[in-house]
VMD Tcl script that builds the backbone (N, CA, C; Angstrom):
set m [mol new atoms 495]
animate dup $m
set s [atomselect $m all]
$s set {name element resname resid chain x y z} {
  {N N UNK 1 A -48.629 0.021 -3.955}
  {CA C UNK 1 A -47.084 -0.293 -3.477}
  {C C UNK 1 A -46.855 -1.577 -3.230}
  {N N UNK 2 A -47.754 -2.381 -3.431}
  {CA C UNK 2 A -47.272 -3.747 -3.326}
  {C C UNK 2 A -46.258 -4.260 -4.288}
  {N N UNK 3 A -46.191 -3.545 -5.235}
  {CA C UNK 3 A -45.251 -3.924 -6.373}
  {C C UNK 3 A -43.926 -3.484 -5.914}
  {N N UNK 4 A -43.828 -2.329 -5.009}
  {CA C UNK 4 A -42.677 -2.258 -4.758}
  {C C UNK 4 A -42.022 -2.592 -3.805}
  {N N UNK 5 A -40.539 -2.766 -3.784}
  {CA C UNK 5 A -39.913 -3.439 -2.835}
  {C C UNK 5 A -39.041 -2.582 -1.898}
  {N N UNK 6 A -39.398 -2.420 -0.722}
  {CA C UNK 6 A -38.607 -1.527 -0.018}
  {C C UNK 6 A -37.360 -1.803 0.031}
  {N N UNK 7 A -36.185 -1.216 -0.310}
  {CA C UNK 7 A -34.905 -1.495 0.191}
  {C C UNK 7 A -34.578 -1.233 1.589}
  {N N UNK 8 A -34.013 -2.190 2.185}
  {CA C UNK 8 A -33.382 -1.935 3.506}
  {C C UNK 8 A -32.007 -1.531 3.696}
  {N N UNK 9 A -31.843 -0.442 4.108}
  {CA C UNK 9 A -30.234 -0.095 4.399}
  {C C UNK 9 A -29.614 -0.674 5.550}
  {N N UNK 10 A -29.217 -2.073 5.203}
  {CA C UNK 10 A -28.405 -2.723 6.279}
  {C C UNK 10 A -26.677 -3.005 6.003}
  {N N UNK 11 A -25.963 -2.751 6.863}
  {CA C UNK 11 A -24.713 -2.487 6.611}
  {C C UNK 11 A -23.957 -3.865 7.194}
  {N N UNK 12 A -24.305 -4.706 7.476}
  {CA C UNK 12 A -24.095 -5.872 7.930}
  {C C UNK 12 A -23.387 -7.042 7.135}
  {N N UNK 13 A -23.549 -7.009 5.672}
  {CA C UNK 13 A -23.060 -7.617 4.778}
  {C C UNK 13 A -21.775 -7.057 4.374}
  {N N UNK 14 A -21.742 -5.636 4.297}
  {CA C UNK 14 A -20.420 -4.913 3.956}
  {C C UNK 14 A -19.744 -5.130 5.224}
  {N N UNK 15 A -19.830 -5.076 6.372}
  {CA C UNK 15 A -18.939 -5.576 7.555}
  {C C UNK 15 A -18.238 -6.894 7.304}
  {N N UNK 16 A -19.279 -7.765 7.074}
  {CA C UNK 16 A -18.535 -9.442 6.655}
  {C C UNK 16 A -17.511 -9.157 5.707}
  {N N UNK 17 A -17.682 -8.462 4.724}
  {CA C UNK 17 A -16.725 -8.563 3.406}
  {C C UNK 17 A -15.538 -7.858 3.831}
  {N N UNK 18 A -15.569 -6.593 4.758}
  {CA C UNK 18 A -14.231 -5.709 5.162}
  {C C UNK 18 A -13.603 -6.585 6.262}
  {N N UNK 19 A -14.121 -7.501 7.382}
  {CA C UNK 19 A -13.699 -8.045 8.092}
  {C C UNK 19 A -12.875 -9.414 7.580}
  {N N UNK 20 A -13.447 -10.049 6.258}
  {CA C UNK 20 A -12.747 -11.093 5.760}
  {C C UNK 20 A -11.266 -10.327 5.110}
  {N N UNK 21 A -11.476 -9.305 4.360}
  {CA C UNK 21 A -10.276 -8.555 4.111}
  {C C UNK 21 A -9.315 -8.195 4.861}
  {N N UNK 22 A -9.673 -7.825 6.079}
  {CA C UNK 22 A -8.920 -7.408 6.972}
  {C C UNK 22 A -8.109 -8.616 7.493}
  {N N UNK 23 A -8.801 -9.617 7.679}
  {CA C UNK 23 A -8.113 -11.009 8.327}
  {C C UNK 23 A -7.184 -11.163 7.662}
  {N N UNK 24 A -7.359 -11.247 6.286}
  {CA C UNK 24 A -6.398 -11.931 4.964}
  {C C UNK 24 A -5.173 -10.878 4.836}
  {N N UNK 25 A -5.494 -9.337 5.213}
  {CA C UNK 25 A -4.154 -8.606 5.239}
  {C C UNK 25 A -3.446 -8.915 6.382}
  {N N UNK 26 A -4.116 -9.394 7.663}
  {CA C UNK 26 A -3.183 -9.470 8.705}
  {C C UNK 26 A -2.429 -11.056 8.540}
  {N N UNK 27 A -3.140 -11.827 7.968}
  {CA C UNK 27 A -2.241 -13.078 7.692}
  {C C UNK 27 A -1.323 -12.891 6.774}
  {N N UNK 28 A -1.345 -12.151 5.758}
  {CA C UNK 28 A -0.351 -12.045 4.662}
  {C C UNK 28 A 0.880 -11.217 5.436}
  {N N UNK 29 A 0.402 -10.172 6.155}
  {CA C UNK 29 A 1.423 -9.406 6.793}
  {C C UNK 29 A 2.409 -10.241 7.760}
  {N N UNK 30 A 1.761 -11.298 8.500}
  {CA C UNK 30 A 2.250 -12.213 9.655}
  {C C UNK 30 A 3.140 -13.012 8.847}
  {N N UNK 31 A 2.768 -13.544 7.766}
  {CA C UNK 31 A 3.753 -14.530 6.988}
  {C C UNK 31 A 4.658 -13.880 6.448}
  {N N UNK 32 A 4.685 -12.686 5.851}
  {CA C UNK 32 A 5.827 -11.948 5.350}
  {C C UNK 32 A 6.786 -11.680 6.432}
  {N N UNK 33 A 6.374 -11.458 7.629}
  {CA C UNK 33 A 7.234 -11.106 8.813}
  {C C UNK 33 A 7.937 -12.414 9.099}
  {N N UNK 34 A 7.338 -13.478 9.071}
  {CA C UNK 34 A 7.989 -14.692 9.759}
  {C C UNK 34 A 8.887 -15.171 8.462}
  {N N UNK 35 A 8.803 -14.952 7.234}
  {CA C UNK 35 A 9.673 -15.328 6.048}
  {C C UNK 35 A 10.872 -14.396 6.204}
  {N N UNK 36 A 10.476 -12.879 6.345}
  {CA C UNK 36 A 11.776 -12.173 6.591}
  {C C UNK 36 A 12.727 -12.567 7.684}
  {N N UNK 37 A 12.167 -12.677 8.770}
  {CA C UNK 37 A 12.832 -13.457 9.874}
  {C C UNK 37 A 13.726 -14.302 9.461}
  {N N UNK 38 A 13.032 -15.517 8.877}
  {CA C UNK 38 A 13.891 -16.729 8.579}
  {C C UNK 38 A 14.681 -16.632 7.622}
  {N N UNK 39 A 14.661 -15.907 6.622}
  {CA C UNK 39 A 15.576 -15.731 5.531}
  {C C UNK 39 A 16.812 -14.741 6.193}
  {N N UNK 40 A 16.257 -13.762 6.992}
  {CA C UNK 40 A 17.335 -13.064 7.632}
  {C C UNK 40 A 18.416 -13.580 8.375}
  {N N UNK 41 A 18.261 -14.959 8.709}
  {CA C UNK 41 A 18.992 -15.654 9.930}
  {C C UNK 41 A 20.098 -16.194 8.924}
  {N N UNK 42 A 20.142 -16.116 7.938}
  {CA C UNK 42 A 21.338 -16.545 7.054}
  {C C UNK 42 A 22.523 -16.249 7.324}
  {N N UNK 43 A 23.558 -17.077 7.647}
  {CA C UNK 43 A 24.824 -16.216 8.154}
  {C C UNK 43 A 25.768 -16.690 7.038}
  {N N UNK 44 A 26.018 -15.507 6.330}
  {CA C UNK 44 A 26.791 -15.783 5.094}
  {C C UNK 44 A 28.383 -15.152 5.621}
  {N N UNK 45 A 29.339 -16.018 5.516}
  {CA C UNK 45 A 30.500 -15.739 5.753}
  {C C UNK 45 A 31.341 -14.600 5.075}
  {N N UNK 46 A 31.890 -13.826 5.465}
  {CA C UNK 46 A 32.538 -12.825 4.512}
  {C C UNK 46 A 34.117 -13.033 4.529}
  {N N UNK 47 A 34.551 -13.226 3.429}
  {CA C UNK 47 A 36.211 -13.426 3.421}
  {C C UNK 47 A 36.829 -12.178 4.206}
  {N N UNK 48 A 37.914 -12.200 4.544}
  {CA C UNK 48 A 38.595 -11.213 5.393}
  {C C UNK 48 A 39.003 -10.295 4.532}
  {N N UNK 49 A 39.268 -9.200 5.169}
  {CA C UNK 49 A 39.735 -8.066 4.239}
  {C C UNK 49 A 41.294 -7.870 4.554}
  {N N UNK 50 A 42.012 -8.196 3.584}
  {CA C UNK 50 A 43.844 -8.506 4.001}
  {C C UNK 50 A 44.574 -7.936 2.981}
  {N N UNK 51 A 45.541 -7.451 2.984}
  {CA C UNK 51 A 46.605 -6.924 2.034}
  {C C UNK 51 A 47.536 -8.434 2.347}
  {N N UNK 52 A 48.158 -8.680 1.155}
  {CA C UNK 52 A 48.994 -9.873 0.823}
  {C C UNK 52 A 50.057 -9.334 -0.234}
  {N N UNK 53 A 51.237 -9.765 0.078}
  {CA C UNK 53 A 52.368 -9.913 -1.167}
  {C C UNK 53 A 52.843 -10.887 -1.136}
  {N N UNK 54 A 53.181 -11.496 -2.564}
  {CA C UNK 54 A 54.210 -12.400 -2.598}
  {C C UNK 54 A 55.348 -12.112 -3.563}
  {N N UNK 55 A 56.419 -12.680 -3.189}
  {CA C UNK 55 A 57.475 -12.592 -3.892}
  {C C UNK 55 A 58.584 -13.648 -3.902}
  {N N UNK 56 A 59.500 -13.610 -4.935}
  {CA C UNK 56 A 60.508 -14.842 -4.740}
  {C C UNK 56 A 61.508 -14.511 -3.332}
  {N N UNK 57 A 61.746 -15.425 -2.961}
  {CA C UNK 57 A 62.596 -15.785 -1.624}
  {C C UNK 57 A 64.276 -15.218 -2.243}
  {N N UNK 58 A 64.513 -14.162 -1.386}
  {CA C UNK 58 A 65.821 -13.656 -1.903}
  {C C UNK 58 A 66.977 -14.171 -1.825}
  {N N UNK 59 A 66.919 -15.142 -0.829}
  {CA C UNK 59 A 68.284 -15.916 -0.331}
  {C C UNK 59 A 67.937 -17.273 -0.259}
  {N N UNK 60 A 69.014 -18.347 -0.459}
  {CA C UNK 60 A 68.484 -19.773 -0.626}
  {C C UNK 60 A 67.834 -20.374 0.789}
  {N N UNK 61 A 67.061 -21.049 0.889}
  {CA C UNK 61 A 66.535 -21.600 2.099}
  {C C UNK 61 A 67.705 -22.550 2.664}
  {N N UNK 62 A 68.335 -23.327 2.001}
  {CA C UNK 62 A 69.274 -24.155 2.576}
  {C C UNK 62 A 70.616 -23.913 1.580}
  {N N UNK 63 A 71.819 -23.191 1.923}
  {CA C UNK 63 A 72.621 -22.792 1.153}
  {C C UNK 63 A 73.351 -24.193 0.607}
  {N N UNK 64 A 73.223 -25.048 1.428}
  {CA C UNK 64 A 74.059 -26.370 1.099}
  {C C UNK 64 A 73.561 -27.119 -0.168}
  {N N UNK 65 A 72.179 -26.811 -0.094}
  {CA C UNK 65 A 71.554 -27.486 -1.455}
  {C C UNK 65 A 71.366 -26.806 -2.677}
  {N N UNK 66 A 71.494 -27.425 -3.939}
  {CA C UNK 66 A 71.513 -26.789 -4.979}
  {C C UNK 66 A 69.953 -26.787 -5.853}
  {N N UNK 67 A 69.814 -25.831 -6.453}
  {CA C UNK 67 A 68.488 -25.682 -7.238}
  {C C UNK 67 A 67.022 -25.415 -6.262}
  {N N UNK 68 A 67.205 -24.931 -5.060}
  {CA C UNK 68 A 66.249 -24.536 -4.215}
  {C C UNK 68 A 65.587 -23.118 -4.651}
  {N N UNK 69 A 64.208 -23.384 -4.578}
  {CA C UNK 69 A 63.537 -22.344 -5.125}
  {C C UNK 69 A 62.474 -22.390 -3.939}
  {N N UNK 70 A 61.962 -21.282 -3.744}
  {CA C UNK 70 A 61.186 -20.644 -2.394}
  {C C UNK 70 A 60.502 -19.280 -2.602}
  {N N UNK 71 A 59.396 -19.074 -2.201}
  {CA C UNK 71 A 58.335 -17.993 -2.442}
  {C C UNK 71 A 57.818 -17.351 -0.949}
  {N N UNK 72 A 57.657 -16.204 -0.922}
  {CA C UNK 72 A 57.239 -15.524 0.194}
  {C C UNK 72 A 55.904 -15.049 0.313}
  {N N UNK 73 A 54.943 -15.496 1.288}
  {CA C UNK 73 A 53.507 -14.908 1.326}
  {C C UNK 73 A 53.649 -13.881 2.512}
  {N N UNK 74 A 53.697 -12.659 2.316}
  {CA C UNK 74 A 53.451 -11.713 3.336}
  {C C UNK 74 A 52.212 -11.154 3.856}
  {N N UNK 75 A 51.731 -10.942 5.201}
  {CA C UNK 75 A 50.543 -10.197 5.553}
  {C C UNK 75 A 51.033 -8.894 5.684}
  {N N UNK 76 A 50.546 -7.947 4.865}
  {CA C UNK 76 A 51.047 -6.607 5.163}
  {C C UNK 76 A 49.923 -5.563 5.729}
  {N N UNK 77 A 48.913 -6.432 6.458}
  {CA C UNK 77 A 47.909 -5.541 6.835}
  {C C UNK 77 A 46.451 -6.104 6.659}
  {N N UNK 78 A 45.536 -5.839 7.750}
  {CA C UNK 78 A 44.070 -6.113 7.471}
  {C C UNK 78 A 44.104 -7.221 8.516}
  {N N UNK 79 A 42.708 -8.064 8.314}
  {CA C UNK 79 A 42.333 -9.127 8.978}
  {C C UNK 79 A 43.507 -9.994 9.273}
  {N N UNK 80 A 43.560 -10.389 10.695}
  {CA C UNK 80 A 43.950 -11.920 10.928}
  {C C UNK 80 A 42.986 -12.940 10.367}
  {N N UNK 81 A 44.058 -13.760 9.849}
  {CA C UNK 81 A 43.330 -15.390 9.195}
  {C C UNK 81 A 43.817 -16.603 10.088}
  {N N UNK 82 A 43.046 -17.294 10.143}
  {CA C UNK 82 A 43.355 -18.820 11.012}
  {C C UNK 82 A 44.107 -19.352 9.995}
  {N N UNK 83 A 45.204 -19.874 10.246}
  {CA C UNK 83 A 46.035 -21.140 9.370}
  {C C UNK 83 A 45.356 -22.027 8.716}
  {N N UNK 84 A 44.196 -22.518 9.397}
  {CA C UNK 84 A 43.296 -23.799 9.078}
  {C C UNK 84 A 42.436 -23.284 7.627}
  {N N UNK 85 A 42.358 -21.846 7.810}
  {CA C UNK 85 A 41.437 -21.165 6.729}
  {C C UNK 85 A 42.228 -20.730 5.438}
  {N N UNK 86 A 43.599 -20.708 5.274}
  {CA C UNK 86 A 44.558 -20.503 4.233}
  {C C UNK 86 A 44.999 -21.613 3.280}
  {N N UNK 87 A 44.403 -21.461 1.945}
  {CA C UNK 87 A 44.876 -22.338 1.189}
  {C C UNK 87 A 45.918 -21.757 0.332}
  {N N UNK 88 A 47.036 -22.396 -0.065}
  {CA C UNK 88 A 48.177 -21.826 -0.976}
  {C C UNK 88 A 47.857 -22.671 -2.171}
  {N N UNK 89 A 47.688 -22.195 -3.303}
  {CA C UNK 89 A 47.819 -22.877 -4.512}
  {C C UNK 89 A 49.145 -22.328 -5.446}
  {N N UNK 90 A 49.804 -23.192 -6.251}
  {CA C UNK 90 A 50.448 -22.884 -7.453}
  {C C UNK 90 A 50.431 -23.423 -8.787}
  {N N UNK 91 A 50.336 -22.629 -9.508}
  {CA C UNK 91 A 49.996 -22.751 -11.068}
  {C C UNK 91 A 51.219 -22.439 -11.956}
  {N N UNK 92 A 51.732 -23.491 -12.751}
  {CA C UNK 92 A 52.668 -23.278 -13.652}
  {C C UNK 92 A 52.408 -22.364 -14.738}
  {N N UNK 93 A 53.160 -22.346 -15.567}
  {CA C UNK 93 A 53.087 -21.399 -16.931}
  {C C UNK 93 A 51.929 -21.357 -17.978}
  {N N UNK 94 A 51.468 -23.047 -17.746}
  {CA C UNK 94 A 50.618 -23.288 -18.700}
  {C C UNK 94 A 49.088 -23.305 -17.946}
  {N N UNK 95 A 49.039 -22.991 -16.724}
  {CA C UNK 95 A 47.736 -22.728 -15.992}
  {C C UNK 95 A 47.525 -23.721 -15.097}
  {N N UNK 96 A 48.323 -25.117 -14.975}
  {CA C UNK 96 A 48.110 -26.491 -14.550}
  {C C UNK 96 A 48.632 -26.126 -12.897}
  {N N UNK 97 A 47.645 -26.566 -12.159}
  {CA C UNK 97 A 47.776 -26.581 -10.502}
  {C C UNK 97 A 48.782 -27.405 -10.229}
  {N N UNK 98 A 49.968 -27.135 -9.680}
  {CA C UNK 98 A 51.281 -28.176 -9.370}
  {C C UNK 98 A 51.211 -28.503 -8.113}
  {N N UNK 99 A 50.498 -27.566 -7.185}
  {CA C UNK 99 A 50.576 -27.533 -5.670}
  {C C UNK 99 A 49.465 -26.838 -5.034}
  {N N UNK 100 A 48.805 -27.610 -4.121}
  {CA C UNK 100 A 48.253 -26.597 -3.309}
  {C C UNK 100 A 47.778 -27.476 -1.816}
  {N N UNK 101 A 47.614 -26.657 -0.612}
  {CA C UNK 101 A 47.611 -26.995 0.347}
  {C C UNK 101 A 47.237 -26.150 1.424}
  {N N UNK 102 A 46.508 -26.821 2.651}
  {CA C UNK 102 A 46.008 -25.984 3.742}
  {C C UNK 102 A 47.222 -25.521 4.268}
  {N N UNK 103 A 47.511 -24.282 4.975}
  {CA C UNK 103 A 49.049 -23.685 5.425}
  {C C UNK 103 A 49.330 -24.828 6.735}
  {N N UNK 104 A 48.233 -24.903 7.370}
  {CA C UNK 104 A 48.626 -25.449 8.974}
  {C C UNK 104 A 48.412 -27.122 8.666}
  {N N UNK 105 A 48.285 -27.617 7.588}
  {CA C UNK 105 A 48.563 -28.990 7.388}
  {C C UNK 105 A 49.561 -29.470 6.909}
  {N N UNK 106 A 50.440 -28.641 6.175}
  {CA C UNK 106 A 51.654 -28.781 5.367}
  {C C UNK 106 A 53.047 -28.184 5.886}
  {N N UNK 107 A 53.432 -28.512 7.249}
  {CA C UNK 107 A 54.340 -27.764 7.945}
  {C C UNK 107 A 55.736 -28.256 7.253}
  {N N UNK 108 A 55.939 -29.107 6.316}
  {CA C UNK 108 A 57.101 -29.354 5.809}
  {C C UNK 108 A 57.567 -28.382 4.840}
  {N N UNK 109 A 56.608 -28.071 3.768}
  {CA C UNK 109 A 56.787 -27.033 2.637}
  {C C UNK 109 A 56.415 -25.748 3.066}
  {N N UNK 110 A 55.544 -25.565 4.050}
  {CA C UNK 110 A 55.124 -23.942 4.344}
  {C C UNK 110 A 55.663 -23.894 5.700}
  {N N UNK 111 A 56.426 -22.996 6.020}
  {CA C UNK 111 A 56.897 -22.361 7.309}
  {C C UNK 111 A 56.303 -21.007 7.578}
  {N N UNK 112 A 55.773 -20.986 9.152}
  {CA C UNK 112 A 55.246 -19.654 9.328}
  {C C UNK 112 A 56.436 -18.748 10.040}
  {N N UNK 113 A 56.509 -17.692 9.795}
  {CA C UNK 113 A 57.651 -16.828 10.504}
  {C C UNK 113 A 56.891 -15.284 10.844}
  {N N UNK 114 A 57.758 -14.850 11.701}
  {CA C UNK 114 A 57.526 -13.467 11.889}
  {C C UNK 114 A 58.399 -12.619 11.517}
  {N N UNK 115 A 58.104 -11.421 10.556}
  {CA C UNK 115 A 59.085 -10.757 9.966}
  {C C UNK 115 A 59.897 -9.531 10.975}
  {N N UNK 116 A 59.026 -9.441 11.929}
  {CA C UNK 116 A 59.858 -8.580 13.070}
  {C C UNK 116 A 59.277 -8.465 13.829}
  {N N UNK 117 A 59.719 -7.919 15.293}
  {CA C UNK 117 A 59.033 -8.022 16.447}
  {C C UNK 117 A 58.624 -9.103 17.156}
  {N N UNK 118 A 57.983 -9.247 18.165}
  {CA C UNK 118 A 57.635 -10.346 18.799}
  {C C UNK 118 A 56.235 -11.312 18.100}
  {N N UNK 119 A 56.322 -12.468 18.218}
  {CA C UNK 119 A 55.483 -13.320 17.569}
  {C C UNK 119 A 54.219 -13.025 18.081}
  {N N UNK 120 A 53.224 -13.474 17.350}
  {CA C UNK 120 A 51.725 -13.433 17.392}
  {C C UNK 120 A 51.207 -14.802 17.908}
  {N N UNK 121 A 49.881 -14.825 17.769}
  {CA C UNK 121 A 49.217 -16.082 18.287}
  {C C UNK 121 A 49.492 -16.875 17.155}
  {N N UNK 122 A 49.931 -18.143 17.431}
  {CA C UNK 122 A 50.661 -19.174 16.424}
  {C C UNK 122 A 49.289 -19.705 15.441}
  {N N UNK 123 A 48.196 -19.549 15.813}
  {CA C UNK 123 A 46.985 -19.930 15.096}
  {C C UNK 123 A 46.500 -19.090 14.015}
  {N N UNK 124 A 47.123 -18.160 14.103}
  {CA C UNK 124 A 46.451 -16.983 13.188}
  {C C UNK 124 A 47.607 -16.039 12.291}
  {N N UNK 125 A 47.490 -15.967 11.033}
  {CA C UNK 125 A 48.342 -15.348 10.032}
  {C C UNK 125 A 47.852 -13.640 10.059}
  {N N UNK 126 A 48.643 -13.051 10.916}
  {CA C UNK 126 A 48.538 -11.826 11.187}
  {C C UNK 126 A 49.455 -10.462 10.444}
  {N N UNK 127 A 49.358 -9.421 10.563}
  {CA C UNK 127 A 50.240 -8.142 9.574}
  {C C UNK 127 A 51.391 -8.769 10.792}
  {N N UNK 128 A 52.626 -8.436 9.529}
  {CA C UNK 128 A 53.833 -8.529 10.032}
  {C C UNK 128 A 54.245 -10.150 10.263}
  {N N UNK 129 A 53.595 -11.088 9.443}
  {CA C UNK 129 A 54.077 -12.368 9.526}
  {C C UNK 129 A 54.207 -12.717 8.212}
  {N N UNK 130 A 54.583 -14.017 7.977}
  {CA C UNK 130 A 55.012 -14.404 6.383}
  {C C UNK 130 A 54.986 -15.832 6.431}
  {N N UNK 131 A 54.555 -16.451 5.202}
  {CA C UNK 131 A 54.361 -17.892 4.737}
  {C C UNK 131 A 55.696 -18.147 4.084}
  {N N UNK 132 A 56.578 -18.930 4.397}
  {CA C UNK 132 A 57.804 -19.198 3.571}
  {C C UNK 132 A 57.527 -20.538 2.866}
  {N N UNK 133 A 57.323 -20.897 1.511}
  {CA C UNK 133 A 57.116 -21.760 0.673}
  {C C UNK 133 A 58.556 -22.514 0.471}
  {N N UNK 134 A 58.833 -23.589 0.515}
  {CA C UNK 134 A 60.499 -23.939 0.264}
  {C C UNK 134 A 60.257 -24.879 -0.806}
  {N N UNK 135 A 61.372 -25.519 -1.333}
  {CA C UNK 135 A 61.435 -26.225 -2.633}
  {C C UNK 135 A 60.520 -27.580 -2.850}
  {N N UNK 136 A 60.137 -27.681 -1.554}
  {CA C UNK 136 A 59.010 -28.932 -1.970}
  {C C UNK 136 A 57.846 -28.668 -2.724}
  {N N UNK 137 A 57.668 -27.156 -2.874}
  {CA C UNK 137 A 56.449 -26.858 -3.627}
  {C C UNK 137 A 56.810 -26.410 -4.997}
  {N N UNK 138 A 58.131 -25.850 -5.254}
  {CA C UNK 138 A 58.293 -25.732 -6.651}
  {C C UNK 138 A 59.653 -26.421 -6.875}
  {N N UNK 139 A 59.725 -27.080 -8.080}
  {CA C UNK 139 A 60.945 -27.929 -8.248}
  {C C UNK 139 A 62.020 -27.205 -9.347}
  {N N UNK 140 A 61.572 -26.226 -9.729}
  {CA C UNK 140 A 62.551 -25.451 -10.495}
  {C C UNK 140 A 62.169 -24.146 -10.786}
  {N N UNK 141 A 63.234 -23.218 -11.292}
  {CA C UNK 141 A 62.820 -21.911 -11.381}
  {C C UNK 141 A 62.001 -21.647 -12.441}
  {N N UNK 142 A 61.580 -20.265 -12.443}
  {CA C UNK 142 A 60.563 -20.015 -13.519}
  {C C UNK 142 A 59.296 -19.084 -13.095}
  {N N UNK 143 A 58.414 -18.933 -13.794}
  {CA C UNK 143 A 57.358 -17.941 -13.598}
  {C C UNK 143 A 56.192 -18.713 -13.317}
  {N N UNK 144 A 55.807 -18.526 -12.118}
  {CA C UNK 144 A 54.287 -19.172 -11.426}
  {C C UNK 144 A 53.250 -18.263 -10.822}
  {N N UNK 145 A 52.122 -18.589 -11.184}
  {CA C UNK 145 A 50.942 -17.931 -10.541}
  {C C UNK 145 A 50.865 -18.585 -9.220}
  {N N UNK 146 A 50.749 -17.724 -8.035}
  {CA C UNK 146 A 50.710 -18.176 -6.717}
  {C C UNK 146 A 49.833 -17.428 -6.299}
  {N N UNK 147 A 48.518 -18.328 -5.532}
  {CA C UNK 147 A 47.094 -17.996 -5.293}
  {C C UNK 147 A 46.957 -18.309 -3.812}
  {N N UNK 148 A 46.393 -17.238 -3.135}
  {CA C UNK 148 A 46.155 -17.612 -1.793}
  {C C UNK 148 A 44.369 -17.801 -1.654}
  {N N UNK 149 A 43.746 -18.601 -1.206}
  {CA C UNK 149 A 42.225 -18.477 -0.984}
  {C C UNK 149 A 41.878 -18.625 0.484}
  {N N UNK 150 A 40.764 -18.409 0.854}
  {CA C UNK 150 A 40.190 -18.300 2.109}
  {C C UNK 150 A 39.132 -19.678 1.851}
  {N N UNK 151 A 39.484 -20.635 2.930}
  {CA C UNK 151 A 38.901 -21.891 2.737}
  {C C UNK 151 A 37.240 -21.670 2.776}
  {N N UNK 152 A 36.857 -21.249 3.824}
  {CA C UNK 152 A 35.235 -21.354 3.978}
  {C C UNK 152 A 34.655 -20.459 3.035}
  {N N UNK 153 A 34.880 -20.032 2.309}
  {CA C UNK 153 A 33.997 -19.398 1.283}
  {C C UNK 153 A 34.807 -19.595 -0.253}
  {N N UNK 154 A 35.873 -20.204 -0.130}
  {CA C UNK 154 A 36.832 -20.505 -1.420}
  {C C UNK 154 A 36.757 -19.264 -1.848}
  {N N UNK 155 A 37.055 -17.894 -1.759}
  {CA C UNK 155 A 37.465 -16.909 -2.130}
  {C C UNK 155 A 38.707 -16.637 -2.361}
  {N N UNK 156 A 39.347 -16.003 -3.516}
  {CA C UNK 156 A 40.479 -15.745 -4.120}
  {C C UNK 156 A 41.110 -14.528 -3.310}
  {N N UNK 157 A 42.034 -14.570 -2.018}
  {CA C UNK 157 A 42.474 -13.469 -1.418}
  {C C UNK 157 A 43.425 -12.648 -2.369}
  {N N UNK 158 A 44.413 -13.495 -2.891}
  {CA C UNK 158 A 45.513 -12.723 -3.580}
  {C C UNK 158 A 45.975 -13.699 -4.558}
  {N N UNK 159 A 46.493 -13.270 -6.010}
  {CA C UNK 159 A 46.798 -13.964 -6.922}
  {C C UNK 159 A 48.044 -13.170 -7.682}
  {N N UNK 160 A 49.064 -13.857 -7.796}
  {CA C UNK 160 A 50.147 -12.964 -8.099}
  {C C UNK 160 A 51.098 -13.759 -9.253}
  {N N UNK 161 A 51.671 -13.389 -10.285}
  {CA C UNK 161 A 52.798 -14.143 -11.121}
  {C C UNK 161 A 54.176 -13.603 -10.718}
  {N N UNK 162 A 54.862 -14.754 -10.249}
  {CA C UNK 162 A 56.015 -14.579 -9.428}
  {C C UNK 162 A 57.214 -15.128 -10.203}
  {N N UNK 163 A 58.324 -14.477 -10.545}
  {CA C UNK 163 A 59.410 -15.221 -11.338}
  {C C UNK 163 A 60.156 -15.775 -10.041}
  {N N UNK 164 A 60.378 -16.922 -9.998}
  {CA C UNK 164 A 61.163 -17.496 -9.024}
  {C C UNK 164 A 62.552 -17.963 -9.639}
  {N N UNK 165 A 63.503 -17.690 -8.916}
  {CA C UNK 165 A 64.982 -17.782 -9.570}
  {C C UNK 165 A 65.690 -18.694 -8.426}
}
mol reanalyze $m
mol bondsrecalc $m
mol representation Tube
mol addrep $m
């Protein structure tokens, strides 16, 4: 029996390997939880849900002036938008941008109006209000692409081809 080696059944080696594997699993889960928490903190701003309509202004803004061309952007419902966050852009028939401005910064060419009823908060574009663009934006009659963008995300809210007369 000297040549025979007696094998001892000892579970200590197995338990060390299992402990190391369990420790690695806990560390991986902890890292995954921290990463999910950090990446979940990103605050992606969503554009407002709004219904707009753009049309040629039916009347001359200043009847004494000749060649005045204007258009109206109407808020037909949905979320209200801060005037600081609205960009109006106008493109000519060849697609060239001929005008763009933030509504709150161009009070000469873009005027805020209430369509009917009582006025709302002056800082926000809400349902029942309109923005009138005067002849400082358009210099002649024709067809224009008028676009409204949401400034924080530069999302196009509405774009329409309008015949200005």
